[in-house]
py3Dmol code that shows the C-alpha trace and the ligand (Angstrom):
import py3Dmol

protein = """\
ATOM      1  CA  UNK A   1     -15.763  79.231  21.217  1.00  0.00           C
ATOM      2  CA  UNK A   2     -16.427  77.989  24.711  1.00  0.00           C
ATOM      3  CA  UNK A   3     -13.467  76.568  26.773  1.00  0.00           C
ATOM      4  CA  UNK A   4     -12.882  72.750  26.155  1.00  0.00           C
ATOM      5  CA  UNK A   5     -15.361  70.506  27.936  1.00  0.00           C
ATOM      6  CA  UNK A   6     -12.894  67.759  28.578  1.00  0.00           C
ATOM      7  CA  UNK A   7     -11.531  69.677  31.640  1.00  0.00           C
ATOM      8  CA  UNK A   8     -15.211  69.932  32.915  1.00  0.00           C
ATOM      9  CA  UNK A   9     -15.867  66.176  32.858  1.00  0.00           C
ATOM     10  CA  UNK A  10     -16.525  64.688  36.325  1.00  0.00           C
ATOM     11  CA  UNK A  11     -13.202  63.697  38.079  1.00  0.00           C
ATOM     12  CA  UNK A  12     -12.827  60.132  38.466  1.00  0.00           C
ATOM     13  CA  UNK A  13     -15.377  59.215  35.770  1.00  0.00           C
ATOM     14  CA  UNK A  14     -14.301  55.795  34.307  1.00  0.00           C
ATOM     15  CA  UNK A  15     -12.602  56.498  30.915  1.00  0.00           C
ATOM     16  CA  UNK A  16     -14.341  54.694  27.908  1.00  0.00           C
ATOM     17  CA  UNK A  17     -12.702  51.444  26.821  1.00  0.00           C
ATOM     18  CA  UNK A  18     -10.015  52.556  24.188  1.00  0.00           C
ATOM     19  CA  UNK A  19     -11.638  50.703  21.287  1.00  0.00           C
ATOM     20  CA  UNK A  20     -15.096  52.263  21.816  1.00  0.00           C
ATOM     21  CA  UNK A  21     -15.574  54.928  19.146  1.00  0.00           C
ATOM     22  CA  UNK A  22     -17.941  57.675  20.170  1.00  0.00           C
ATOM     23  CA  UNK A  23     -19.581  59.559  17.312  1.00  0.00           C
ATOM     24  CA  UNK A  24     -21.740  62.714  17.731  1.00  0.00           C
ATOM     25  CA  UNK A  25     -24.955  62.529  15.617  1.00  0.00           C
ATOM     26  CA  UNK A  26     -27.583  65.387  15.336  1.00  0.00           C
ATOM     27  CA  UNK A  27     -30.219  64.975  17.893  1.00  0.00           C
ATOM     28  CA  UNK A  28     -32.866  66.689  15.723  1.00  0.00           C
ATOM     29  CA  UNK A  29     -33.576  68.350  12.511  1.00  0.00           C
ATOM     30  CA  UNK A  30     -33.139  67.285   8.918  1.00  0.00           C
ATOM     31  CA  UNK A  31     -29.695  65.737   9.411  1.00  0.00           C
ATOM     32  CA  UNK A  32     -30.680  63.302  12.137  1.00  0.00           C
ATOM     33  CA  UNK A  33     -32.435  60.541  10.245  1.00  0.00           C
ATOM     34  CA  UNK A  34     -29.998  60.473   7.253  1.00  0.00           C
ATOM     35  CA  UNK A  35     -27.053  60.290   9.686  1.00  0.00           C
ATOM     36  CA  UNK A  36     -28.693  57.373  11.604  1.00  0.00           C
ATOM     37  CA  UNK A  37     -29.329  55.789   8.072  1.00  0.00           C
ATOM     38  CA  UNK A  38     -25.724  56.062   7.288  1.00  0.00           C
ATOM     39  CA  UNK A  39     -24.803  54.109  10.356  1.00  0.00           C
ATOM     40  CA  UNK A  40     -27.374  51.432   9.386  1.00  0.00           C
ATOM     41  CA  UNK A  41     -26.212  51.251   5.764  1.00  0.00           C
ATOM     42  CA  UNK A  42     -22.496  51.017   6.967  1.00  0.00           C
ATOM     43  CA  UNK A  43     -23.468  47.858   8.732  1.00  0.00           C
ATOM     44  CA  UNK A  44     -22.976  49.104  12.240  1.00  0.00           C
ATOM     45  CA  UNK A  45     -26.468  47.955  13.460  1.00  0.00           C
ATOM     46  CA  UNK A  46     -27.466  51.282  15.329  1.00  0.00           C
ATOM     47  CA  UNK A  47     -30.156  50.480  18.003  1.00  0.00           C
ATOM     48  CA  UNK A  48     -33.295  52.524  17.188  1.00  0.00           C
ATOM     49  CA  UNK A  49     -33.037  55.651  19.462  1.00  0.00           C
ATOM     50  CA  UNK A  50     -36.305  56.913  21.201  1.00  0.00           C
ATOM     51  CA  UNK A  51     -37.159  60.443  20.715  1.00  0.00           C
ATOM     52  CA  UNK A  52     -35.730  61.441  23.993  1.00  0.00           C
ATOM     53  CA  UNK A  53     -32.590  59.262  23.876  1.00  0.00           C
ATOM     54  CA  UNK A  54     -29.260  61.059  24.424  1.00  0.00           C
ATOM     55  CA  UNK A  55     -27.124  58.156  23.146  1.00  0.00           C
ATOM     56  CA  UNK A  56     -27.507  54.781  21.476  1.00  0.00           C
ATOM     57  CA  UNK A  57     -25.143  51.909  20.968  1.00  0.00           C
ATOM     58  CA  UNK A  58     -24.576  49.756  17.914  1.00  0.00           C
ATOM     59  CA  UNK A  59     -25.020  46.010  17.849  1.00  0.00           C
ATOM     60  CA  UNK A  60     -22.256  45.149  15.323  1.00  0.00           C
ATOM     61  CA  UNK A  61     -19.470  47.502  16.140  1.00  0.00           C
ATOM     62  CA  UNK A  62     -17.830  48.985  19.182  1.00  0.00           C
ATOM     63  CA  UNK A  63     -19.521  52.438  18.336  1.00  0.00           C
ATOM     64  CA  UNK A  64     -21.609  54.592  20.578  1.00  0.00           C
ATOM     65  CA  UNK A  65     -23.564  57.389  19.010  1.00  0.00           C
ATOM     66  CA  UNK A  66     -24.298  60.475  21.019  1.00  0.00           C
ATOM     67  CA  UNK A  67     -27.193  62.552  20.154  1.00  0.00           C
ATOM     68  CA  UNK A  68     -26.212  66.254  20.112  1.00  0.00           C
ATOM     69  CA  UNK A  69     -27.547  69.399  18.554  1.00  0.00           C
ATOM     70  CA  UNK A  70     -26.170  69.770  15.082  1.00  0.00           C
ATOM     71  CA  UNK A  71     -24.581  73.207  15.824  1.00  0.00           C
ATOM     72  CA  UNK A  72     -22.898  72.098  18.989  1.00  0.00           C
ATOM     73  CA  UNK A  73     -21.196  69.068  17.291  1.00  0.00           C
ATOM     74  CA  UNK A  74     -18.178  71.072  15.961  1.00  0.00           C
ATOM     75  CA  UNK A  75     -17.351  72.104  19.551  1.00  0.00           C
ATOM     76  CA  UNK A  76     -17.784  68.625  20.930  1.00  0.00           C
ATOM     77  CA  UNK A  77     -15.472  67.179  18.216  1.00  0.00           C
ATOM     78  CA  UNK A  78     -12.913  69.986  18.643  1.00  0.00           C
ATOM     79  CA  UNK A  79     -12.894  69.448  22.430  1.00  0.00           C
ATOM     80  CA  UNK A  80     -12.253  65.727  21.997  1.00  0.00           C
ATOM     81  CA  UNK A  81     -15.523  64.849  23.915  1.00  0.00           C
ATOM     82  CA  UNK A  82     -16.309  62.557  20.916  1.00  0.00           C
ATOM     83  CA  UNK A  83     -13.927  60.896  18.467  1.00  0.00           C
ATOM     84  CA  UNK A  84     -15.926  62.352  15.423  1.00  0.00           C
ATOM     85  CA  UNK A  85     -19.254  63.772  14.398  1.00  0.00           C
ATOM     86  CA  UNK A  86     -21.666  64.249  11.580  1.00  0.00           C
ATOM     87  CA  UNK A  87     -22.913  67.771  10.949  1.00  0.00           C
ATOM     88  CA  UNK A  88     -23.409  70.302   8.274  1.00  0.00           C
ATOM     89  CA  UNK A  89     -20.388  71.871   6.766  1.00  0.00           C
ATOM     90  CA  UNK A  90     -21.995  75.356   7.097  1.00  0.00           C
ATOM     91  CA  UNK A  91     -22.184  74.762  10.898  1.00  0.00           C
ATOM     92  CA  UNK A  92     -18.517  73.696  10.980  1.00  0.00           C
ATOM     93  CA  UNK A  93     -17.457  76.845   9.070  1.00  0.00           C
ATOM     94  CA  UNK A  94     -19.775  79.250  11.115  1.00  0.00           C
ATOM     95  CA  UNK A  95     -18.396  77.899  14.508  1.00  0.00           C
ATOM     96  CA  UNK A  96     -14.849  78.176  13.154  1.00  0.00           C
ATOM     97  CA  UNK A  97     -14.116  74.965  14.925  1.00  0.00           C
ATOM     98  CA  UNK A  98     -10.618  73.545  14.859  1.00  0.00           C
ATOM     99  CA  UNK A  99     -11.559  70.195  13.285  1.00  0.00           C
ATOM    100  CA  UNK A 100     -10.708  68.245  10.218  1.00  0.00           C
ATOM    101  CA  UNK A 101     -13.239  67.487   7.558  1.00  0.00           C
ATOM    102  CA  UNK A 102     -12.623  63.800   7.075  1.00  0.00           C
ATOM    103  CA  UNK A 103     -15.402  62.937   4.567  1.00  0.00           C
ATOM    104  CA  UNK A 104     -18.271  64.544   2.737  1.00  0.00           C
ATOM    105  CA  UNK A 105     -21.302  62.363   3.234  1.00  0.00           C
ATOM    106  CA  UNK A 106     -23.534  63.211   0.174  1.00  0.00           C
ATOM    107  CA  UNK A 107     -26.776  64.293   2.040  1.00  0.00           C
ATOM    108  CA  UNK A 108     -27.990  67.424   3.584  1.00  0.00           C
ATOM    109  CA  UNK A 109     -26.982  69.395   0.362  1.00  0.00           C
ATOM    110  CA  UNK A 110     -27.835  73.142   0.513  1.00  0.00           C
ATOM    111  CA  UNK A 111     -26.269  76.513  -0.140  1.00  0.00           C
ATOM    112  CA  UNK A 112     -25.892  79.588   1.830  1.00  0.00           C
ATOM    113  CA  UNK A 113     -27.291  82.295  -0.190  1.00  0.00           C
ATOM    114  CA  UNK A 114     -28.021  86.036  -0.157  1.00  0.00           C
ATOM    115  CA  UNK A 115     -31.613  87.021  -0.837  1.00  0.00           C
ATOM    116  CA  UNK A 116     -33.630  90.166  -1.072  1.00  0.00           C
ATOM    117  CA  UNK A 117     -37.357  90.883  -1.480  1.00  0.00           C
ATOM    118  CA  UNK A 118     -38.477  90.203  -4.982  1.00  0.00           C
ATOM    119  CA  UNK A 119     -39.333  93.996  -5.440  1.00  0.00           C
ATOM    120  CA  UNK A 120     -35.852  95.089  -4.214  1.00  0.00           C
ATOM    121  CA  UNK A 121     -33.712  97.057  -6.584  1.00  0.00           C
ATOM    122  CA  UNK A 122     -30.703  95.229  -5.560  1.00  0.00           C
ATOM    123  CA  UNK A 123     -29.420  93.034  -8.317  1.00  0.00           C
ATOM    124  CA  UNK A 124     -26.197  91.435  -6.935  1.00  0.00           C
ATOM    125  CA  UNK A 125     -24.395  90.836  -3.631  1.00  0.00           C
ATOM    126  CA  UNK A 126     -21.842  93.567  -4.608  1.00  0.00           C
ATOM    127  CA  UNK A 127     -24.596  96.296  -4.298  1.00  0.00           C
ATOM    128  CA  UNK A 128     -25.185  95.387  -0.657  1.00  0.00           C
ATOM    129  CA  UNK A 129     -22.536  97.777   0.828  1.00  0.00           C
ATOM    130  CA  UNK A 130     -23.958  99.195   4.042  1.00  0.00           C
ATOM    131  CA  UNK A 131     -27.245  97.212   3.735  1.00  0.00           C
ATOM    132  CA  UNK A 132     -28.892  95.568   6.823  1.00  0.00           C
ATOM    133  CA  UNK A 133     -28.383  91.825   6.432  1.00  0.00           C
ATOM    134  CA  UNK A 134     -30.201  89.430   8.837  1.00  0.00           C
ATOM    135  CA  UNK A 135     -28.666  86.050   9.313  1.00  0.00           C
ATOM    136  CA  UNK A 136     -28.128  83.089  11.758  1.00  0.00           C
ATOM    137  CA  UNK A 137     -24.530  82.818  10.109  1.00  0.00           C
ATOM    138  CA  UNK A 138     -22.987  86.191  11.148  1.00  0.00           C
ATOM    139  CA  UNK A 139     -19.422  84.857  10.835  1.00  0.00           C
ATOM    140  CA  UNK A 140     -19.957  83.420   7.397  1.00  0.00           C
ATOM    141  CA  UNK A 141     -21.850  86.430   6.178  1.00  0.00           C
ATOM    142  CA  UNK A 142     -19.081  88.799   7.189  1.00  0.00           C
ATOM    143  CA  UNK A 143     -16.441  86.525   5.722  1.00  0.00           C
ATOM    144  CA  UNK A 144     -18.118  85.693   2.426  1.00  0.00           C
ATOM    145  CA  UNK A 145     -20.134  88.715   1.447  1.00  0.00           C
ATOM    146  CA  UNK A 146     -18.021  90.860  -1.158  1.00  0.00           C
ATOM    147  CA  UNK A 147     -18.765  94.165   0.520  1.00  0.00           C
ATOM    148  CA  UNK A 148     -19.114  95.306   4.134  1.00  0.00           C
ATOM    149  CA  UNK A 149     -22.763  95.265   5.558  1.00  0.00           C
ATOM    150  CA  UNK A 150     -24.567  95.919   8.763  1.00  0.00           C
ATOM    151  CA  UNK A 151     -25.288  92.417  10.179  1.00  0.00           C
ATOM    152  CA  UNK A 152     -28.507  91.822  12.073  1.00  0.00           C
ATOM    153  CA  UNK A 153     -27.995  88.482  13.867  1.00  0.00           C
ATOM    154  CA  UNK A 154     -31.192  86.652  14.550  1.00  0.00           C
ATOM    155  CA  UNK A 155     -31.923  83.098  16.020  1.00  0.00           C
ATOM    156  CA  UNK A 156     -34.589  81.861  13.532  1.00  0.00           C
ATOM    157  CA  UNK A 157     -37.311  82.782  10.871  1.00  0.00           C
ATOM    158  CA  UNK A 158     -34.706  84.721   9.043  1.00  0.00           C
ATOM    159  CA  UNK A 159     -36.957  85.034   5.920  1.00  0.00           C
ATOM    160  CA  UNK A 160     -39.307  87.230   7.973  1.00  0.00           C
ATOM    161  CA  UNK A 161     -36.711  90.001   8.721  1.00  0.00           C
ATOM    162  CA  UNK A 162     -37.192  92.013   5.467  1.00  0.00           C
ATOM    163  CA  UNK A 163     -41.024  91.868   5.783  1.00  0.00           C
ATOM    164  CA  UNK A 164     -40.700  93.102   9.359  1.00  0.00           C
ATOM    165  CA  UNK A 165     -38.550  95.938   8.245  1.00  0.00           C
ATOM    166  CA  UNK A 166     -35.642  94.576  10.293  1.00  0.00           C
ATOM    167  CA  UNK A 167     -33.335  93.912   7.206  1.00  0.00           C
ATOM    168  CA  UNK A 168     -32.746  94.785   3.519  1.00  0.00           C
ATOM    169  CA  UNK A 169     -31.595  91.337   2.815  1.00  0.00           C
ATOM    170  CA  UNK A 170     -30.876  87.853   4.451  1.00  0.00           C
ATOM    171  CA  UNK A 171     -28.193  85.311   4.204  1.00  0.00           C
ATOM    172  CA  UNK A 172     -29.682  81.867   4.817  1.00  0.00           C
ATOM    173  CA  UNK A 173     -29.556  78.217   3.850  1.00  0.00           C
ATOM    174  CA  UNK A 174     -31.496  77.171   0.792  1.00  0.00           C
ATOM    175  CA  UNK A 175     -32.076  73.830  -0.790  1.00  0.00           C
ATOM    176  CA  UNK A 176     -34.962  73.876  -3.281  1.00  0.00           C
ATOM    177  CA  UNK A 177     -35.574  77.585  -3.021  1.00  0.00           C
ATOM    178  CA  UNK A 178     -39.311  77.046  -2.267  1.00  0.00           C
ATOM    179  CA  UNK A 179     -39.028  78.811   1.331  1.00  0.00           C
ATOM    180  CA  UNK A 180     -37.510  81.909  -0.439  1.00  0.00           C
ATOM    181  CA  UNK A 181     -40.306  81.956  -2.995  1.00  0.00           C
ATOM    182  CA  UNK A 182     -43.014  81.480  -0.355  1.00  0.00           C
ATOM    183  CA  UNK A 183     -41.685  84.379   1.625  1.00  0.00           C
ATOM    184  CA  UNK A 184     -41.417  86.659  -1.313  1.00  0.00           C
ATOM    185  CA  UNK A 185     -37.687  86.576  -1.619  1.00  0.00           C
ATOM    186  CA  UNK A 186     -35.336  86.285  -4.559  1.00  0.00           C
ATOM    187  CA  UNK A 187     -31.737  84.849  -4.372  1.00  0.00           C
ATOM    188  CA  UNK A 188     -28.705  86.904  -5.360  1.00  0.00           C
ATOM    189  CA  UNK A 189     -26.554  83.923  -5.483  1.00  0.00           C
ATOM    190  CA  UNK A 190     -24.654  81.318  -3.306  1.00  0.00           C
ATOM    191  CA  UNK A 191     -21.868  82.079  -0.820  1.00  0.00           C
ATOM    192  CA  UNK A 192     -21.173  78.549   0.195  1.00  0.00           C
ATOM    193  CA  UNK A 193     -22.141  75.086  -0.900  1.00  0.00           C
ATOM    194  CA  UNK A 194     -22.678  72.833   2.107  1.00  0.00           C
ATOM    195  CA  UNK A 195     -23.627  69.178   2.894  1.00  0.00           C
ATOM    196  CA  UNK A 196     -23.256  66.793   5.854  1.00  0.00           C
ATOM    197  CA  UNK A 197     -19.571  66.068   6.712  1.00  0.00           C
ATOM    198  CA  UNK A 198     -17.795  63.684   8.931  1.00  0.00           C
ATOM    199  CA  UNK A 199     -15.573  65.732  11.090  1.00  0.00           C
ATOM    200  CA  UNK A 200     -12.766  64.800  13.659  1.00  0.00           C
ATOM    201  CA  UNK A 201     -10.128  66.434  15.757  1.00  0.00           C
ATOM    202  CA  UNK A 202      -7.045  67.638  13.773  1.00  0.00           C
ATOM    203  CA  UNK A 203      -5.453  64.213  14.421  1.00  0.00           C
ATOM    204  CA  UNK A 204      -8.244  61.669  13.936  1.00  0.00           C
ATOM    205  CA  UNK A 205      -8.043  58.375  15.852  1.00  0.00           C
ATOM    206  CA  UNK A 206      -7.289  55.133  14.035  1.00  0.00           C
ATOM    207  CA  UNK A 207     -10.812  54.014  14.696  1.00  0.00           C
ATOM    208  CA  UNK A 208     -12.224  57.288  13.182  1.00  0.00           C
ATOM    209  CA  UNK A 209     -10.275  56.720   9.995  1.00  0.00           C
ATOM    210  CA  UNK A 210     -11.386  53.076   9.886  1.00  0.00           C
ATOM    211  CA  UNK A 211     -15.073  54.336  10.291  1.00  0.00           C
ATOM    212  CA  UNK A 212     -14.414  56.964   7.574  1.00  0.00           C
ATOM    213  CA  UNK A 213     -13.337  54.320   5.130  1.00  0.00           C
ATOM    214  CA  UNK A 214     -16.570  52.256   5.717  1.00  0.00           C
ATOM    215  CA  UNK A 215     -18.737  55.378   5.307  1.00  0.00           C
ATOM    216  CA  UNK A 216     -16.824  56.300   2.097  1.00  0.00           C
ATOM    217  CA  UNK A 217     -17.597  52.913   0.640  1.00  0.00           C
ATOM    218  CA  UNK A 218     -21.368  53.502   1.328  1.00  0.00           C
ATOM    219  CA  UNK A 219     -21.287  57.235   0.201  1.00  0.00           C
ATOM    220  CA  UNK A 220     -19.601  56.227  -3.143  1.00  0.00           C
ATOM    221  CA  UNK A 221     -21.899  53.118  -3.684  1.00  0.00           C
ATOM    222  CA  UNK A 222     -25.037  55.353  -3.103  1.00  0.00           C
ATOM    223  CA  UNK A 223     -23.879  57.536  -5.947  1.00  0.00           C
ATOM    224  CA  UNK A 224     -23.320  54.512  -8.315  1.00  0.00           C
ATOM    225  CA  UNK A 225     -25.437  51.956 -10.201  1.00  0.00           C
ATOM    226  CA  UNK A 226     -24.372  48.618 -11.635  1.00  0.00           C
ATOM    227  CA  UNK A 227     -25.528  48.405 -15.350  1.00  0.00           C
ATOM    228  CA  UNK A 228     -25.872  45.257 -17.320  1.00  0.00           C
ATOM    229  CA  UNK A 229     -26.995  45.041 -20.880  1.00  0.00           C
ATOM    230  CA  UNK A 230     -26.857  42.803 -23.833  1.00  0.00           C
ATOM    231  CA  UNK A 231     -25.719  44.135 -27.420  1.00  0.00           C
ATOM    232  CA  UNK A 232     -24.660  42.866 -30.729  1.00  0.00           C
ATOM    233  CA  UNK A 233     -20.875  42.975 -31.044  1.00  0.00           C
ATOM    234  CA  UNK A 234     -21.256  45.407 -33.922  1.00  0.00           C
ATOM    235  CA  UNK A 235     -22.749  48.054 -31.442  1.00  0.00           C
ATOM    236  CA  UNK A 236     -19.880  47.515 -28.875  1.00  0.00           C
ATOM    237  CA  UNK A 237     -17.751  50.449 -29.767  1.00  0.00           C
ATOM    238  CA  UNK A 238     -20.658  52.932 -29.706  1.00  0.00           C
ATOM    239  CA  UNK A 239     -21.951  51.470 -26.390  1.00  0.00           C
ATOM    240  CA  UNK A 240     -18.562  51.633 -24.730  1.00  0.00           C
ATOM    241  CA  UNK A 241     -18.084  55.196 -25.792  1.00  0.00           C
ATOM    242  CA  UNK A 242     -21.368  56.127 -24.136  1.00  0.00           C
ATOM    243  CA  UNK A 243     -20.694  54.391 -20.777  1.00  0.00           C
ATOM    244  CA  UNK A 244     -18.838  56.834 -18.529  1.00  0.00           C
ATOM    245  CA  UNK A 245     -16.818  55.877 -15.462  1.00  0.00           C
ATOM    246  CA  UNK A 246     -13.153  55.522 -14.555  1.00  0.00           C
ATOM    247  CA  UNK A 247     -12.898  51.823 -15.480  1.00  0.00           C
ATOM    248  CA  UNK A 248     -13.448  49.929 -18.711  1.00  0.00           C
ATOM    249  CA  UNK A 249     -16.767  47.947 -18.824  1.00  0.00           C
ATOM    250  CA  UNK A 250     -16.586  44.041 -18.539  1.00  0.00           C
ATOM    251  CA  UNK A 251     -17.459  42.438 -21.920  1.00  0.00           C
ATOM    252  CA  UNK A 252     -18.660  38.800 -21.592  1.00  0.00           C
ATOM    253  CA  UNK A 253     -19.581  36.516 -24.461  1.00  0.00           C
ATOM    254  CA  UNK A 254     -23.153  35.331 -24.687  1.00  0.00           C
ATOM    255  CA  UNK A 255     -24.356  31.925 -25.871  1.00  0.00           C
ATOM    256  CA  UNK A 256     -25.876  33.617 -28.894  1.00  0.00           C
ATOM    257  CA  UNK A 257     -23.219  34.221 -31.498  1.00  0.00           C
ATOM    258  CA  UNK A 258     -22.389  37.800 -32.194  1.00  0.00           C
ATOM    259  CA  UNK A 259     -23.916  38.958 -28.884  1.00  0.00           C
ATOM    260  CA  UNK A 260     -22.149  40.160 -25.772  1.00  0.00           C
ATOM    261  CA  UNK A 261     -23.035  41.278 -22.228  1.00  0.00           C
ATOM    262  CA  UNK A 262     -21.688  44.591 -21.063  1.00  0.00           C
ATOM    263  CA  UNK A 263     -21.362  45.276 -17.244  1.00  0.00           C
ATOM    264  CA  UNK A 264     -20.325  48.525 -15.800  1.00  0.00           C
ATOM    265  CA  UNK A 265     -20.535  50.848 -12.900  1.00  0.00           C
ATOM    266  CA  UNK A 266     -21.971  54.131 -13.776  1.00  0.00           C
ATOM    267  CA  UNK A 267     -22.724  57.277 -11.821  1.00  0.00           C
ATOM    268  CA  UNK A 268     -26.415  57.241 -10.659  1.00  0.00           C
ATOM    269  CA  UNK A 269     -26.832  60.998 -11.881  1.00  0.00           C
ATOM    270  CA  UNK A 270     -26.139  59.809 -15.415  1.00  0.00           C
ATOM    271  CA  UNK A 271     -28.877  57.228 -15.632  1.00  0.00           C
ATOM    272  CA  UNK A 272     -31.709  59.312 -16.972  1.00  0.00           C
ATOM    273  CA  UNK A 273     -29.497  60.461 -19.840  1.00  0.00           C
ATOM    274  CA  UNK A 274     -27.639  57.316 -20.449  1.00  0.00           C
ATOM    275  CA  UNK A 275     -30.465  54.690 -20.808  1.00  0.00           C
ATOM    276  CA  UNK A 276     -32.342  56.063 -23.778  1.00  0.00           C
ATOM    277  CA  UNK A 277     -28.904  56.579 -25.468  1.00  0.00           C
ATOM    278  CA  UNK A 278     -27.920  52.976 -24.934  1.00  0.00           C
ATOM    279  CA  UNK A 279     -31.205  51.602 -26.211  1.00  0.00           C
ATOM    280  CA  UNK A 280     -30.853  53.800 -29.359  1.00  0.00           C
ATOM    281  CA  UNK A 281     -27.401  52.357 -29.781  1.00  0.00           C
ATOM    282  CA  UNK A 282     -28.711  48.816 -29.853  1.00  0.00           C
ATOM    283  CA  UNK A 283     -28.664  47.669 -26.210  1.00  0.00           C
ATOM    284  CA  UNK A 284     -31.222  45.180 -24.999  1.00  0.00           C
ATOM    285  CA  UNK A 285     -32.102  43.585 -21.663  1.00  0.00           C
ATOM    286  CA  UNK A 286     -30.776  46.604 -19.823  1.00  0.00           C
ATOM    287  CA  UNK A 287     -30.672  45.964 -16.048  1.00  0.00           C
ATOM    288  CA  UNK A 288     -29.647  48.510 -13.530  1.00  0.00           C
ATOM    289  CA  UNK A 289     -29.172  47.567  -9.766  1.00  0.00           C
ATOM    290  CA  UNK A 290     -28.119  49.405  -6.724  1.00  0.00           C
ATOM    291  CA  UNK A 291     -24.550  49.046  -5.430  1.00  0.00           C
ATOM    292  CA  UNK A 292     -24.124  48.515  -1.708  1.00  0.00           C
ATOM    293  CA  UNK A 293     -20.467  49.148  -1.266  1.00  0.00           C
ATOM    294  CA  UNK A 294     -17.605  50.382  -3.379  1.00  0.00           C
ATOM    295  CA  UNK A 295     -13.984  49.736  -2.183  1.00  0.00           C
ATOM    296  CA  UNK A 296     -10.763  50.007  -3.863  1.00  0.00           C
TER     297      UNK A 296
END
"""
ligand_1 = """\
23
AMP
P -31.930 71.700 10.917
O -31.386 71.098 12.262
O -32.988 70.967 10.316
O -32.199 73.215 11.012
O -30.622 71.760 9.866
C -29.405 71.528 10.101
C -28.510 71.394 8.904
O -29.169 70.752 7.870
C -28.090 72.823 8.365
O -27.052 73.306 9.155
C -27.637 72.290 6.988
O -26.394 71.913 7.008
C -28.697 71.212 6.682
N -29.713 71.612 5.623
C -29.874 71.043 4.489
N -30.862 71.784 3.755
C -31.196 72.784 4.519
C -32.211 73.876 4.282
N -32.876 73.971 3.230
N -32.337 74.713 5.330
C -31.664 74.479 6.533
N -30.622 73.644 6.638
C -30.515 72.701 5.649
"""
view = py3Dmol.view(width=600, height=400)
view.addModel(protein, "pdb")
view.setStyle({"model": 0}, {"cartoon": {"style": "trace"}})
view.addModel(ligand_1, "xyz")
view.setStyle({"model": 1}, {"stick": {}})
view.zoomTo()
view.show()
């Protein structure tokens, strides 16, 4: 890691007001827009940054966002140049930055995978001993591969390395797997699951922890739906058994005798499975609405 930047700041520069929280946000790439959308959904009112903006303020909170390359964010946070930052867990681990992972943010999901050309005889990562492995993640590859390999560090277009004869295998980020397929590669399995994270120095400021709590309420709400349905009392036991979640559902009497309304918060990922099952159990007038915040 490079030496801390704080010491390199211009002498005499006016310190930021103590209550202004500075958060580093990816300046480009696939994490930029979802990170800004999180500030928006958290109610901070971020000003829309232009393509060339280096920073932007928030209208509703004493928060300034600095636009920084995603792979530089771990270092900026470690050095205390910003209070916290949003970047990929893969980059945090690759840079071995001395930072705390405060919160997983539920977007930018991908995995760091080992892959070989489809025609390769290699069948698992344990067979890679001594193989040439191209990657932009040399530290993680060396740490996570089960056998020693010859690393071929590259800056980009990793998928091309086997075709160019530079490597026998690659270690790269995969989300849908379509880039691997397009390039005639086959995954031998994941080494690390990653997603966007909020990171802070090892002792986060009170303002950072406050912001993290607001982000958490948004992240949890995005993964939930509010379910409302009507049902005959006779179907209640079966319906309650179907509805997952940590809390018991609310049961409300309806004007129609023998009928009740059931309200519950359910995981968004269960919706596709749950709705037909609820209908089959006798539920009617099923409504599903988004949740904006979840606290407590
Ligand atoms: P980018 O700036 O677009 O190259 O990507 C920066 C970060 O996006 C990566 O470090 C990952 O944390 C995340 N990411 C999510 N899905 C993918 C993917 N399929 N390929 C590369 N990066 C991904």
